One Martini backbone bead per residue (centre of mass of N, CA, C, O) as a GRO file, in nm:
protein
  343
    1MET     BB    1  10.825  17.716  11.458
    2VAL     BB    2  10.815  17.472  11.714
    3ARG     BB    3  10.954  17.174  11.844
    4VAL     BB    4  10.786  17.016  12.109
    5LEU     BB    5  10.860  16.855  12.422
    6VAL     BB    6  10.637  16.727  12.666
    7ILE     BB    7  10.692  16.643  12.997
    8GLY     BB    8  10.369  16.600  13.098
    9ALA     BB    9  10.106  16.661  12.895
   10ALA     BB   10   9.859  16.544  13.105
   11GLY     BB   11   9.885  16.752  13.305
   12PHE     BB   12   9.781  17.034  13.459
   13ILE     BB   13  10.011  17.206  13.303
   14GLY     BB   14  10.079  17.048  13.043
   15PHE     BB   15   9.813  17.070  12.894
   16ARG     BB   16   9.786  17.375  12.876
   17PHE     BB   17  10.055  17.426  12.745
   18SER     BB   18  10.003  17.268  12.489
   19GLN     BB   19   9.766  17.437  12.394
   20HIS     BB   20   9.923  17.703  12.372
   21LEU     BB   21  10.115  17.604  12.158
   22ARG     BB   22   9.904  17.552  11.934
   23ARG     BB   23   9.791  17.849  11.930
   24ALA     BB   24  10.107  17.926  11.835
   25ASN     BB   25  10.187  17.695  11.605
   26HIS     BB   26  10.309  17.461  11.737
   27ILE     BB   27  10.481  17.158  11.770
   28VAL     BB   28  10.346  16.877  11.960
   29TYR     BB   29  10.484  16.669  12.207
   30GLY     BB   30  10.377  16.403  12.437
   31THR     BB   31  10.394  16.258  12.745
   32ILE     BB   32  10.281  15.921  12.839
   33ARG     BB   33  10.245  15.632  13.009
   34ASN     BB   34   9.975  15.562  12.851
   35SER     BB   35   9.680  15.519  12.651
   36ALA     BB   36   9.448  15.664  12.808
   37LYS     BB   37   9.543  15.980  12.675
   38GLU     BB   38   9.580  15.966  12.365
   39ASN     BB   39   9.314  16.104  12.260
   40LEU     BB   40   9.335  16.369  12.408
   41LEU     BB   41   9.583  16.461  12.250
   42LEU     BB   42   9.493  16.424  11.960
   43ALA     BB   43   9.235  16.620  11.993
   44ASN     BB   44   9.478  16.856  12.057
   45GLU     BB   45   9.726  16.827  11.854
   46ILE     BB   46   9.897  16.589  12.003
   47PHE     BB   47  10.175  16.397  12.015
   48PRO     BB   48  10.208  16.084  12.141
   49ILE     BB   49  10.433  15.961  12.400
   50ILE     BB   50  10.472  15.631  12.508
   51GLY     BB   51  10.597  15.617  12.838
   52GLU     BB   52  10.845  15.623  13.040
   53VAL     BB   53  11.084  15.842  13.148
   54GLU     BB   54  11.236  15.627  13.278
   55SER     BB   55  11.475  15.396  13.255
   56LYS     BB   56  11.441  15.051  13.158
   57ASP     BB   57  11.675  14.813  13.146
   58ASN     BB   58  11.860  15.004  12.955
   59THR     BB   59  11.650  15.151  12.798
   60THR     BB   60  11.531  15.364  12.565
   61PRO     BB   61  11.329  15.596  12.574
   62ALA     BB   62  11.081  15.723  12.372
   63TRP     BB   63  11.152  16.027  12.395
   64ILE     BB   64  11.437  16.012  12.289
   65GLU     BB   65  11.365  15.903  12.009
   66ALA     BB   66  11.181  16.144  11.937
   67ILE     BB   67  11.396  16.359  11.921
   68LYS     BB   68  11.534  16.234  11.675
   69THR     BB   69  11.299  16.167  11.476
   70HIS     BB   70  11.152  16.484  11.513
   71ASN     BB   71  11.343  16.716  11.565
   72ILE     BB   72  11.369  16.852  11.838
   73ASP     BB   73  11.416  17.160  11.999
   74VAL     BB   74  11.225  17.143  12.270
   75VAL     BB   75  11.238  17.070  12.620
   76VAL     BB   76  10.973  17.016  12.860
   77ASP     BB   77  10.983  16.993  13.222
   78LEU     BB   78  10.703  16.851  13.437
   79THR     BB   79  10.828  16.678  13.645
   80PRO     BB   80  10.853  16.529  13.991
   81ILE     BB   81  11.110  16.404  13.990
   82LEU     BB   82  11.427  16.356  14.167
   83ASN     BB   83  11.613  16.229  13.908
   84THR     BB   84  11.672  16.443  13.672
   85ASN     BB   85  11.963  16.421  13.591
   86GLU     BB   86  11.962  16.114  13.506
   87ALA     BB   87  11.678  16.097  13.344
   88ILE     BB   88  11.719  16.385  13.163
   89LEU     BB   89  11.965  16.570  13.137
   90GLN     BB   90  12.187  16.374  13.040
   91PRO     BB   91  12.044  16.264  12.792
   92LEU     BB   92  12.029  16.541  12.656
   93ILE     BB   93  12.327  16.603  12.639
   94ARG     BB   94  12.395  16.361  12.453
   95VAL     BB   95  12.215  16.445  12.212
   96SER     BB   96  12.341  16.731  12.175
   97LYS     BB   97  12.629  16.640  12.115
   98GLU     BB   98  12.552  16.497  11.846
   99ARG     BB   99  12.472  16.758  11.709
  100GLN     BB  100  12.729  16.926  11.746
  101ALA     BB  101  12.908  16.723  11.577
  102LEU     BB  102  12.722  16.821  11.315
  103GLY     BB  103  12.663  17.140  11.343
  104LEU     BB  104  12.423  17.173  11.526
  105PRO     BB  105  12.207  17.275  11.732
  106LYS     BB  106  12.110  17.305  12.028
  107LEU     BB  107  11.929  17.187  12.267
  108GLY     BB  108  11.635  17.255  12.428
  109TYR     BB  109  11.568  17.353  12.786
  110ILE     BB  110  11.298  17.327  13.027
  111TYR     BB  111  11.271  17.389  13.379
  112CYS     BB  112  11.011  17.314  13.607
  113SER     BB  113  10.990  17.443  13.905
  114GLY     BB  114  11.004  17.644  14.212
  115MET     BB  115  10.956  17.874  14.488
  116TRP     BB  116  11.033  17.675  14.725
  117CYS     BB  117  11.341  17.708  14.701
  118TYR     BB  118  11.362  17.955  14.899
  119GLY     BB  119  11.174  17.920  15.101
  120SER     BB  120  11.061  18.088  15.410
  121GLY     BB  121  10.961  18.441  15.354
  122TYR     BB  122  10.928  18.809  15.362
  123GLU     BB  123  11.157  18.881  15.203
  124PRO     BB  124  11.285  19.019  14.941
  125THR     BB  125  11.311  18.866  14.616
  126SER     BB  126  11.475  18.689  14.342
  127ASP     BB  127  11.598  18.518  14.054
  128LEU     BB  128  11.901  18.631  14.152
  129SER     BB  129  11.875  18.461  14.401
  130PRO     BB  130  11.983  18.233  14.594
  131ALA     BB  131  11.891  17.881  14.596
  132GLY     BB  132  11.963  17.623  14.817
  133VAL     BB  133  12.210  17.741  14.962
  134LYS     BB  134  12.413  17.813  15.224
  135THR     BB  135  12.363  18.145  15.175
  136SER     BB  136  12.083  18.119  15.223
  137ARG     BB  137  11.827  18.236  15.427
  138HIS     BB  138  11.654  17.996  15.313
  139GLN     BB  139  11.512  17.671  15.316
  140PRO     BB  140  11.373  17.422  15.165
  141PRO     BB  141  11.149  17.200  15.162
  142ALA     BB  142  11.175  16.863  15.174
  143ILE     BB  143  10.998  16.788  14.916
  144ILE     BB  144  11.227  16.982  14.732
  145HIS     BB  145  11.539  16.954  14.804
  146SER     BB  146  11.660  16.882  14.495
  147ARG     BB  147  11.602  17.123  14.303
  148PRO     BB  148  11.828  17.340  14.328
  149GLU     BB  149  12.045  17.147  14.200
  150VAL     BB  150  11.912  17.127  13.932
  151GLU     BB  151  11.920  17.410  13.854
  152HIS     BB  152  12.228  17.430  13.847
  153GLN     BB  153  12.267  17.213  13.627
  154VAL     BB  154  12.117  17.356  13.408
  155VAL     BB  155  12.280  17.620  13.391
  156ALA     BB  156  12.564  17.448  13.353
  157SER     BB  157  12.465  17.338  13.046
  158TRP     BB  158  12.536  17.553  12.813
  159GLU     BB  159  12.740  17.401  12.617
  160HIS     BB  160  12.484  17.177  12.538
  161LEU     BB  161  12.247  17.374  12.630
  162THR     BB  162  11.942  17.559  12.592
  163ALA     BB  163  11.884  17.667  12.913
  164ALA     BB  164  11.602  17.679  13.154
  165VAL     BB  165  11.428  17.828  13.443
  166VAL     BB  166  11.102  17.785  13.567
  167ARG     BB  167  10.925  17.967  13.848
  168PRO     BB  168  10.656  17.885  14.008
  169CYS     BB  169  10.411  17.921  14.186
  170HIS     BB  170  10.125  17.848  14.319
  171VAL     BB  171   9.880  17.663  14.160
  172TYR     BB  172   9.570  17.760  14.007
  173GLY     BB  173   9.282  17.637  13.884
  174GLY     BB  174   9.043  17.467  13.788
  175THR     BB  175   9.064  17.099  13.853
  176GLY     BB  176   9.291  17.077  14.023
  177LYS     BB  177   9.470  16.880  14.301
  178ASP     BB  178   9.661  17.059  14.479
  179TRP     BB  179   9.420  17.155  14.690
  180ASP     BB  180   9.310  16.893  14.835
  181LEU     BB  181   9.453  16.895  15.115
  182TYR     BB  182   9.232  17.128  15.201
  183PHE     BB  183   8.962  17.138  15.040
  184ALA     BB  184   8.854  16.854  15.110
  185GLN     BB  185   8.811  16.908  15.410
  186ILE     BB  186   8.630  17.156  15.392
  187TYR     BB  187   8.405  17.049  15.206
  188THR     BB  188   8.325  16.801  15.376
  189GLU     BB  189   8.255  16.950  15.642
  190VAL     BB  190   8.040  17.144  15.517
  191GLN     BB  191   7.852  16.910  15.415
  192LYS     BB  192   7.805  16.816  15.729
  193GLY     BB  193   7.763  17.109  15.896
  194SER     BB  194   7.995  17.262  15.992
  195THR     BB  195   8.088  17.544  16.223
  196LYS     BB  196   8.390  17.421  16.246
  197LEU     BB  197   8.739  17.474  16.170
  198THR     BB  198   9.043  17.260  16.147
  199ILE     BB  199   9.370  17.378  16.044
  200GLN     BB  200   9.690  17.276  15.908
  201ALA     BB  201   9.798  17.598  15.957
  202ASN     BB  202   9.934  17.908  15.909
  203PRO     BB  203   9.798  18.220  15.943
  204ASP     BB  204  10.073  18.382  15.812
  205THR     BB  205  10.066  18.281  15.537
  206SER     BB  206  10.229  18.396  15.208
  207PRO     BB  207  10.181  18.312  14.905
  208GLY     BB  208  10.249  18.246  14.597
  209LEU     BB  209  10.058  18.307  14.285
  210ILE     BB  210   9.913  18.109  13.995
  211HIS     BB  211   9.770  18.062  13.706
  212VAL     BB  212   9.763  17.810  13.487
  213GLU     BB  213   9.753  18.000  13.231
  214ASP     BB  214  10.012  18.171  13.318
  215ILE     BB  215  10.222  17.943  13.313
  216ALA     BB  216  10.172  17.862  13.024
  217SER     BB  217  10.257  18.135  12.898
  218ALA     BB  218  10.543  18.144  13.020
  219LEU     BB  219  10.642  17.892  12.866
  220VAL     BB  220  10.607  17.993  12.588
  221ALA     BB  221  10.792  18.242  12.617
  222ALA     BB  222  11.046  18.062  12.666
  223VAL     BB  223  11.049  17.915  12.403
  224GLU     BB  224  11.059  18.178  12.212
  225LYS     BB  225  11.326  18.305  12.394
  226LEU     BB  226  11.560  18.107  12.443
  227GLU     BB  227  11.799  18.198  12.249
  228LEU     BB  228  11.821  18.492  12.403
  229VAL     BB  229  11.847  18.378  12.730
  230ALA     BB  230  12.029  18.128  12.639
  231GLY     BB  231  12.363  17.951  12.604
  232ARG     BB  232  12.540  18.125  12.803
  233LYS     BB  233  12.759  18.203  13.056
  234ASP     BB  234  12.651  18.518  13.099
  235GLN     BB  235  12.384  18.378  13.179
  236TYR     BB  236  12.058  18.382  13.380
  237PRO     BB  237  11.805  18.142  13.319
  238VAL     BB  238  11.591  18.258  13.565
  239PHE     BB  239  11.231  18.244  13.627
  240ASP     BB  240  10.994  18.412  13.787
  241VAL     BB  241  10.635  18.327  13.847
  242SER     BB  242  10.383  18.568  13.928
  243THR     BB  243  10.058  18.747  14.053
  244SER     BB  244  10.050  18.684  14.369
  245HIS     BB  245   9.996  18.773  14.725
  246GLU     BB  246   9.846  18.568  14.986
  247SER     BB  247   9.635  18.474  15.221
  248LEU     BB  248   9.579  18.159  15.316
  249ALA     BB  249   9.345  18.204  15.522
  250PHE     BB  250   9.169  18.363  15.318
  251VAL     BB  251   9.143  18.152  15.104
  252PHE     BB  252   8.999  17.943  15.289
  253ARG     BB  253   8.762  18.119  15.368
  254ARG     BB  254   8.648  18.164  15.085
  255PHE     BB  255   8.601  17.881  15.013
  256ALA     BB  256   8.413  17.803  15.236
  257GLU     BB  257   8.193  18.005  15.164
  258GLU     BB  258   8.140  17.891  14.868
  259VAL     BB  259   8.049  17.593  14.999
  260GLY     BB  260   7.866  17.697  15.281
  261PHE     BB  261   8.004  17.864  15.491
  262SER     BB  262   7.993  18.058  15.737
  263LYS     BB  263   8.095  18.389  15.786
  264GLY     BB  264   8.098  18.334  16.118
  265GLY     BB  265   8.272  18.110  16.124
  266GLN     BB  266   8.511  17.891  16.267
  267ILE     BB  267   8.867  17.919  16.221
  268ASP     BB  268   9.141  17.702  16.297
  269PHE     BB  269   9.490  17.752  16.330
  270VAL     BB  270   9.737  17.480  16.424
  271GLY     BB  271   9.943  17.434  16.227
  272VAL     BB  272  10.221  17.242  16.126
  273PRO     BB  273  10.332  16.950  16.066
  274THR     BB  274  10.657  16.775  16.165
  275GLY     BB  275  10.666  16.538  15.998
  276ALA     BB  276  10.754  16.269  15.736
  277SER     BB  277  10.524  16.250  15.577
  278LEU     BB  278  10.371  16.328  15.296
  279SER     BB  279  10.156  16.506  15.420
  280ASP     BB  280  10.342  16.676  15.596
  281LEU     BB  281  10.529  16.785  15.363
  282TYR     BB  282  10.298  16.938  15.221
  283HIS     BB  283  10.222  17.123  15.449
  284GLN     BB  284  10.505  17.259  15.461
  285GLY     BB  285  10.496  17.372  15.173
  286PHE     BB  286  10.235  17.549  15.206
  287SER     BB  287  10.397  17.739  15.437
  288THR     BB  288  10.521  17.903  15.204
  289SER     BB  289  10.670  18.212  15.190
  290ILE     BB  290  10.653  18.478  14.939
  291ASN     BB  291  10.874  18.760  14.806
  292THR     BB  292  10.807  18.799  14.467
  293GLY     BB  293  10.864  18.850  14.126
  294SER     BB  294  10.836  18.918  13.740
  295THR     BB  295  11.031  19.112  13.581
  296ARG     BB  296  11.213  18.935  13.392
  297ALA     BB  297  10.983  18.781  13.250
  298ARG     BB  298  10.848  19.040  13.131
  299THR     BB  299  11.103  19.157  12.991
  300LEU     BB  300  11.254  18.908  12.846
  301LEU     BB  301  10.982  18.729  12.763
  302GLY     BB  302  10.706  18.898  12.741
  303TRP     BB  303  10.526  18.846  12.981
  304ALA     BB  304  10.143  18.841  13.002
  305PRO     BB  305   9.934  18.829  13.227
  306THR     BB  306   9.553  18.770  13.264
  307LYS     BB  307   9.495  18.691  13.561
  308ALA     BB  308   9.231  18.842  13.746
  309PRO     BB  309   9.300  18.942  14.091
  310GLY     BB  310   9.281  18.647  14.214
  311PHE     BB  311   9.203  18.391  14.420
  312ALA     BB  312   9.009  18.511  14.638
  313ALA     BB  313   8.857  18.713  14.446
  314GLY     BB  314   8.786  18.437  14.246
  315MET     BB  315   8.632  18.211  14.411
  316HIS     BB  316   8.351  18.203  14.274
  317ILE     BB  317   8.499  18.029  14.046
  318TYR     BB  318   8.727  17.827  14.167
  319ALA     BB  319   8.552  17.650  14.350
  320LYS     BB  320   8.372  17.520  14.134
  321ALA     BB  321   8.596  17.392  13.970
  322TRP     BB  322   8.708  17.213  14.190
  323VAL     BB  323   8.458  17.050  14.265
  324VAL     BB  324   8.432  16.910  13.999
  325GLY     BB  325   8.706  16.763  14.013
  326PHE     BB  326   8.663  16.620  14.295
  327LEU     BB  327   8.418  16.453  14.210
  328GLU     BB  328   8.536  16.309  13.976
  329ARG     BB  329   8.768  16.167  14.138
  330GLN     BB  330   8.587  16.011  14.324
  331GLU     BB  331   8.410  15.855  14.105
  332LYS     BB  332   8.659  15.724  13.970
  333ALA     BB  333   8.751  15.563  14.222
  334LYS     BB  334   8.455  15.410  14.234
  335GLY     BB  335   8.336  15.373  13.929
  336GLY     BB  336   8.161  15.617  13.862
  337GLN     BB  337   7.923  15.892  13.847
  338VAL     BB  338   7.848  16.212  13.815
  339LYS     BB  339   7.553  16.370  13.945
  340THR     BB  340   7.653  16.599  14.160
  341LEU     BB  341   7.815  16.909  14.175
  342PHE     BB  342   7.613  17.153  14.257
  343THR     BB  343   7.399  17.342  14.513
   0.00000   0.00000   0.00000
């Protein structure tokens, strides 16, 4: 039984992961920004820690105090913030040094990064390959430009943290909004009766993919094996996790068909925008092709993914789940209630 603090426990990955931890009988604490989701966590046997992740006005964040008060063993970081080193890693190192001074074990830390760190390419790579350094064959998209350096800092913290990096591919499944960038456009146009779709994507993009349940189970495996795979200078605790590599164009076509687009309908892929707006940067990130596997995660962590056969092949399931989430998000933004989910 491990005491785990999940930073980002109400998020798309964080909530599933927290539920998996409880199923494995671990004690789970989770950060949330405010009390809006406090009851959601409590109902799922997760202790809520309310407050911002980053320090405000030089005050100690509630989650740091929780680590000390509740004797947390492992912290799992699922935040998208850019200043991870200052906001999370360095505070954890300070807490762990205090423990070490008392002769206690180092604090555990798992940083959830992502495979976009490799940049886009079709050549085979692995989690032992350098990512985001000058000698790397490809460079990461601008939207996650700081993540490779954070990974290096996490690995280098071995003297004071038992730390590891888990890199999922692009996550799908459930009602998550990660795919809203493209699916919302496709769904909306199909509902209007469009017989032709124009999509800002490269037709030859081949991303790595993983179901949200499988990344959740991979993180649980990392928590349970952390002391065996991390904490020493001679270890390299970085683990890629993916379950499929699929054509992005085919994923979009299958989704379009599932929400009512004609199988003979025309879909034009016009390339990725090159601007610097947030939307443009996300489009560029989506165009990242990855060719890597998860051998080390399966072997060293004992990770065994269960979702098959993939995103496109299971689109008859995943499209409906996404539509439910999309309509709920729309109605929530309007302050109304969902009346019709799928026709």
